[in-house]
C-alpha positions, 0 to 999 in steps of 0.5 A, spaced: 164 522 834 169 519 837 173 522 843 179 527 841 185 522 842 189 522 848 196 521 845 197 522 838 205 520 838 204 513 842 197 512 843 193 507 838 191 510 832 183 512 831 179 508 826 179 513 820 174 518 818 171 518 811 172 526 809 169 527 801 171 533 801 178 534 806 183 540 805 188 536 802 192 539 797 197 533 797 199 527 800 206 523 799 209 518 801 217 516 800 221 510 801 229 512 801 235 507 799 242 507 799 245 511 794 245 509 787 250 514 783 248 512 776 240 514 776 242 521 775 244 518 768 238 517 763 240 511 760 240 507 766 233 508 768 231 507 762 228 500 764 225 502 769 222 509 766 219 503 760 216 498 766 212 505 769 210 509 762 202 506 762 201 510 768 207 515 767 207 517 760 210 524 762 218 524 764 222 531 766 229 531 768 229 536 773 236 538 778 236 540 785 241 544 789 243 543 795 249 545 800 254 540 802 257 543 809 263 540 812 269 540 818 276 542 814 282 544 818 279 547 824 274 551 819 267 550 815 267 548 808 261 549 804 260 546 797 254 547 792 252 541 790 247 538 784 242 533 784 239 529 778 231 528 780 227 524 774 220 527 774 214 523 772 207 524 771 200 521 769 196 525 763 193 530 767 199 531 772 195 530 778 200 524 780 207 525 780 213 520 781 220 522 783 226 518 782 233 521 785 239 517 786 237 515 794 229 516 794 223 513 790 217 519 791 210 519 790 205 524 791 198 526 788 193 532 789 187 528 787 187 523 793 182 518 794 184 513 799 190 510 802 189 504 799 189 506 792 195 511 794 199 505 797 197 500 791 200 505 787 206 505 791 206 498 791 207 498 784 213 503 784 217 499 788 216 492 784 218 496 778 224 499 781 226 492 785 226 489 778 229 494 774 234 498 778 235 494 784 236 498 790 240 493 796 237 496 802 231 501 804 234 506 810 228 511 811 220 510 810 215 516 811 208 519 809 206 526 809 199 529 809 199 537 807 192 540 809 191 547 807 183 551 809 183 557 804 175 558 804 175 565 808 168 562 812 173 556 815 179 561 816 174 565 820 172 559 823 178 555 826 176 556 833 171 551 832 175 546 827 182 546 830 184 544 837 187 550 841 194 547 842 194 549 834 191 555 834 196 560 838 196 567 834 191 565 830 185 565 835 180 570 833 182 575 839 188 577 835 187 574 828 185 581 825 192 583 827 196 577 826 199 577 818 203 570 819 204 566 825 207 559 823 209 553 828 213 547 828 215 541 832 218 535 831 217 529 836 219 522 837 213 517 836 212 510 838 215 508 830 220 513 829 218 522 828 213 526 826 215 534 824 208 538 824 209 545 821 202 549 821 199 556 822 196 562 818 198 565 812 197 571 808 194 571 801 200 569 796 204 566 801 206 558 802 210 554 807 213 550 801 212 552 794 214 545 791 208 542 795 203 547 796 204 553 791 201 559 794 195 562 792 191 569 793 188 568 799 189 568 806 189 560 809 191 556 814 195 549 813 197 543 817 203 539 814 204 532 818 210 528 815 211 522 819 217 517 818 222 512 821 229 509 819 228 503 823 224 496 823 226 496 815 227 490 812 235 488 812 234 482 807 232 486 800 228 491 797 221 488 797 214 492 797 210 488 802 215 490 808 216 497 806 208 498 804 206 495 811 211 500 814 208 506 810 201 504 812 204 505 820 207 511 818 201 514 815 197 512 821 201 516 826 200 522 821 193 520 821 192 520 829 196 527 830 191 530 825 185 527 828 188 530 835 189 536 832 182 538 829 175 538 832 169 534 831 165 539 828 172 539 822 170 532 820 163 534 819 164 540 815 169 536 810 165 530 811 160 532 805 163 539 804 157 542 807 157 548 812 
């Protein structure tokens, strides 16, 4: 097994190790673009839905709420806003496509390979470009969400996870610690990386939409690598966007490999203990 990567933020990403039973609960890719208000209207997204409905035949309308904060007259004003998001699913609901006025997101609970994921995303970008025609991409990101929820593995965190990510989750204190969660936002060679990790009690989650809570104690590692620079300025085309997404995935994977020990890779390579 290769040595631990020395610099996960600026160093060369390591060669990928195939994990047959990787503890991934979700993998996400996202392309943000200059806002298109009409995406909120059902009749406007019809051509796009028709282009992808063979792969994503189930469609639902969702409404997300957000708080806009602004400075007015020397004070702070807040406004509650709503945004329509179109959710489209494959028949088994293992893949979810989300189309919002300024973002296209693909996520899956059945991640088999990066090549399959990026191939699916390229098809979606091409479909969006041919129908809705965004003018400009503004952000590209890739996110891995890992969760260890076997009690045997949680008890063995010291042999699976590097010390920098254990903190109060270490074996010495774990019996008395109910929850210990950390977060770091880091500059990388390509953009930024947001990492969250920690120990959670049964019934808790750090993100209910992405990793629904379960009934056991767990340890999670959520890595989101993204950039707003180096994106194509001459149109919304899939090849440079997919290349950029692959680069962001490499950086997220570099941080993952820095975070875990060789025994982690061996344990989840074939699911052996």
